[in-house]
C-alpha positions in Angstrom: 16.1 13.8 3.9 12.7 15.1 4.9 11.5 14.2 8.4 7.8 14.4 9.4 6.1 13.6 12.6 4.2 10.3 12.9 1.2 10.4 15.3 2.4 8.8 18.5 -1.1 7.5 19.3 -1.1 5.3 16.2 -0.1 2.1 18.0 -2.7 2.4 20.7 -5.4 3.3 18.2 -4.4 0.4 16.0 -4.6 -2.0 19.0 -8.1 -0.7 19.7 -9.3 -1.9 16.2 -7.9 -5.4 16.6 -11.3 -6.9 17.4 -12.8 -5.4 14.3 -10.0 -6.6 11.9 -9.9 -10.0 13.5 -13.6 -10.5 12.8 -13.2 -9.3 9.2 -15.4 -6.3 9.8 -16.2 -4.4 6.6 -18.0 -1.0 6.9 -17.5 -0.2 3.2 -20.3 0.0 0.7 -19.7 -1.0 -2.9 -19.5 2.1 -5.2 -22.3 2.7 -7.6 -21.5 1.0 -11.0 -21.3 3.6 -13.8 -23.0 3.2 -17.2 -20.3 4.9 -19.3 -19.3 4.1 -22.9 -15.7 4.0 -24.0 -13.9 4.3 -27.4 -13.5 1.0 -29.2 -10.1 -0.6 -28.7 -9.3 1.0 -25.4 -8.5 -1.0 -22.3 -11.5 0.5 -20.7 -13.8 -0.8 -23.4 -12.2 -4.2 -23.3 -12.6 -4.5 -19.5 -16.2 -3.2 -19.6 -17.1 -5.7 -22.3 -15.5 -8.5 -20.4 -17.4 -7.4 -17.3 -14.4 -8.2 -15.0 -11.0 -6.9 -14.0 -8.0 -8.5 -12.3 -6.3 -6.3 -9.7 -3.1 -7.2 -8.0 -2.9 -6.2 -4.3 -1.2 -7.2 -1.1 -2.8 -9.9 1.1 -0.7 -9.3 4.2 -0.9 -5.5 4.7 -3.3 -4.6 7.5 -5.3 -1.4 6.7 -4.4 -1.5 3.0 -4.7 -5.1 1.7 -5.2 -7.9 4.1 -6.9 -11.2 3.2 -10.1 -11.7 5.3 -11.5 -14.9 6.7 -12.8 -16.0 3.2 -9.6 -15.1 1.5 -10.9 -11.8 0.0 -8.6 -8.8 0.7 -9.8 -5.8 2.6 -8.3 -2.4 3.1 -7.8 1.0 1.5 -6.1 -0.3 -1.6 -9.0 -2.7 -2.1 -11.5 0.1 -1.9 -9.6 2.2 -4.4 -9.8 -0.8 -6.8 -13.5 -1.0 -6.3 -13.9 2.7 -7.2 -11.9 2.2 -10.4 -13.9 -0.9 -11.3 -17.2 0.8 -10.7 -16.2 3.6 -13.1 -15.6 0.9 -15.7 -19.1 -0.5 -15.2 -17.8 -3.5 -13.3 -19.4 -4.6 -10.0 -17.1 -5.2 -7.0 -18.1 -8.9 -7.1 -16.5 -9.2 -10.6 -13.1 -8.2 -9.4 -10.5 -10.9 -9.4 -8.0 -10.1 -6.6 -4.5 -11.5 -7.2 -1.9 -11.4 -4.5 1.1 -9.4 -5.4 4.3 -9.0 -3.4 7.1 -6.4 -3.9 9.1 -8.6 -6.2 6.4 -9.5 -8.7 4.4 -6.4 -9.2 6.2 -5.2 -12.4 6.3 -8.7 -14.0 2.7 -9.3 -13.2 1.8 -6.0 -15.1 4.2 -6.6 -18.0 3.1 -10.3 -18.5 -0.7 -9.5 -18.3 -1.3 -11.5 -15.0 -3.2 -8.4 -13.8 -4.8 -5.4 -15.3 -3.6 -3.0 -12.6 -1.7 -3.2 -9.3 -2.8 -1.3 -6.2 -0.5 -2.5 -3.5 1.2 0.1 -1.4 3.2 0.7 -4.6 5.6 3.6 -4.5 6.0 5.6 -7.7 9.6 5.9 -8.7 11.6 6.5 -11.9 13.1 3.0 -12.0 9.7 1.4 -12.1 8.5 3.8 -14.6 11.1 2.5 -17.0 9.0 -0.7 -17.4 5.4 0.2 -16.3 3.3 3.4 -16.0 1.6 4.8 -12.9 -1.6 6.6 -12.3 -1.9 8.7 -9.1 -0.6 9.1 -6.5 -3.7 8.4 -4.4 -1.8 8.5 -1.1 1.5 9.8 0.3 3.2 7.6 3.0 6.6 8.0 4.7 9.3 5.4 5.5 9.9 4.7 9.2 11.0 1.9 11.6 9.2 -0.8 13.6 11.2 -1.9 16.6 10.7 -4.0 19.7 8.6 -2.4 22.4 10.7 0.1 24.2 13.1 0.5 21.3 16.1 -1.2 23.1 18.5 -0.4 20.2 17.5 3.3 20.2 16.9 3.4 16.4 15.1 6.6 15.4 16.5 7.2 11.9 18.9 5.6 9.4 21.7 7.5 10.9 21.1 5.9 14.3 21.1 2.3 13.1 24.8 2.0 14.1 25.9 -1.7 13.9 22.4 -3.0 14.2 20.6 -5.0 11.5 17.5 -3.9 9.7 15.0 -6.1 7.9 12.9 -5.2 4.9 11.5 -6.7 1.7 13.5 -7.7 -1.3 13.0 -5.4 -4.3 11.1 -2.7 -2.4 11.7 1.0 -2.4 12.3 0.6 1.3 15.3 -1.6 0.6 16.8 0.9 -1.8 16.2 3.8 0.6 17.7 2.2 3.7 20.8 1.0 1.7 21.6 4.6 1.0 22.7 5.0 4.6 23.0 1.5 6.1 25.6 -0.9 4.7 24.1 -3.8 2.7 25.5 -6.4 5.0 23.4 -5.0 7.8 20.2 -5.2 5.7 18.2 -8.5 5.9 15.7 -9.0 3.1 12.6 -11.2 3.0 9.6 -11.8 0.8 7.0 -10.1 3.0 7.1 -7.4 5.6 5.4 -9.7 8.1 8.4 -12.1 7.7 10.6 -9.5 9.4 8.8 -9.8 12.7 10.4 -13.1 13.8 14.0 -11.9 13.2 13.3 -9.0 15.5 11.8 -11.4 18.1 15.0 -13.6 18.0 17.4 -10.7 17.9 18.6 -11.4 14.4 17.4 -7.9 13.4 16.7 -4.9 15.5 14.2 -3.1 13.3 11.9 -3.4 10.3 11.8 -0.5 7.9 9.1 0.4 5.4 6.2 2.9 5.1 4.7 4.1 8.4 1.2 3.0 7.5 2.3 -0.6 6.8 4.2 -0.6 10.1 1.2 0.6 12.0 -0.9 -2.2 10.6 1.7 -4.8 11.6 1.7 -3.4 15.1 -2.0 -3.9 15.2 -1.7 -7.6 14.8 1.0 -8.3 17.4 -0.3 -7.1 20.7 2.3 -5.2 22.8 5.4 -6.6 21.1 6.4 -3.8 18.8 6.1 0.0 18.3 6.7 2.5 15.4 9.2 5.3 15.9 7.9 8.8 15.8 9.4 10.1 12.5 9.6 9.3 8.8 12.6 10.0 6.5 11.1 9.8 3.0 7.9 10.6 1.1 6.4 7.6 -0.6 3.7 8.4 -3.2 1.5 5.4 -3.7 0.4 4.9 -7.3 -1.6 2.4 -9.4 0.6 0.4 -11.7 -0.5 -0.4 -15.3 1.0 -1.5 -18.6 3.6 0.8 -20.1 2.3 3.1 -22.8 -1.4 2.8 -22.1 -1.9 6.5 -21.9 -5.7 6.4 -22.3 -6.1 4.0 -19.4 -3.7 6.0 -17.2 -5.7 9.2 -18.0 -9.0 7.4 -17.1 -7.6 6.2 -13.8 -6.3 9.6 -12.9 -9.7 11.2 -13.8 -11.4 8.6 -11.6 -9.0 9.3 -8.7 -9.6 13.1 -9.0 -13.3 12.6 -9.1 -13.1 10.4 -6.0 -11.2 13.2 -4.2 -13.9 15.7 -5.1 -17.0 13.6 -4.5 -16.0 12.2 -1.1 -15.7 8.5 -2.1 -11.9 8.6 -1.6 -12.3 10.0 2.0 -15.1 7.5 2.7 -12.9 4.6 1.5 -10.1 5.8 3.8 -12.3 6.3 6.8 -13.8 2.8 6.5 -10.4 1.2 6.4 -7.1 2.9 7.4 -9.0 5.8 8.9 -10.1 3.6 11.8 -6.5 4.0 12.9 -5.0 7.0 11.2 -6.3 10.6 10.6 -7.8 11.4 7.3 -5.2 13.2 5.1 -5.8 15.6 2.3 -5.9 14.0 -1.1 -2.6 14.2 -3.0 -2.2 15.9 -6.4 -2.3 13.5 -9.3 0.8 13.5 -11.4 -0.1 13.7 -15.1 3.3 13.2 -16.5 
């Protein structure tokens, strides 16, 4: 497994932004809406003609997708959605945001509940059997959230011992941790935030998922928790869309690459997750 260093100042920096996130502060500006024409019959043309798009995202993930005071999500994933909508000629105000959790992302795409999903959504081969991905647009890494002081001493899957770990049902994090930790030591729930109470009560000793998600959860819970200093996977976040829609996937990949080059991707990061985490280099889009 590949281990990388997680910035140890993350928890403190996240806490420093609590007042901003609690007030629903939004430093982002809506991207300029493009006036592009698309070939008839394409998903792009249909969405442009309708003048609206439905995007699935998380509503409980600080920094990436967290519902604000009025119920509208805020975060890096949300800003990526706005960039894509703008390139379709759709104003940010015409985006319908639909809450998606790890268990329903593929069904929502397959059944047409959403047009795309941008929801800390790791690209993997199993998911690509039923949907397609554009991207990645960010690379995260799986780590552990533990009680402050890390009383169980968990720093990697190999150091879990007899302790119990909590994660989300159907997530890549669940599959990854079960490669090392026995299934009867893994507690699964609907949302990552639902893992915090089991840690408080001692039912579980750690929560495992991507480091950026964990950092966001620490931000909302004062001095109760911390994130360990290392990651043990690479998690490429992609944009889910209907299987076989190659033209739409190409369009989204082109849009992402343009955002990497014109600075809008970096601006979206710095206005959201970048308040806590350093700005990374953009990843390389996978045009499979």
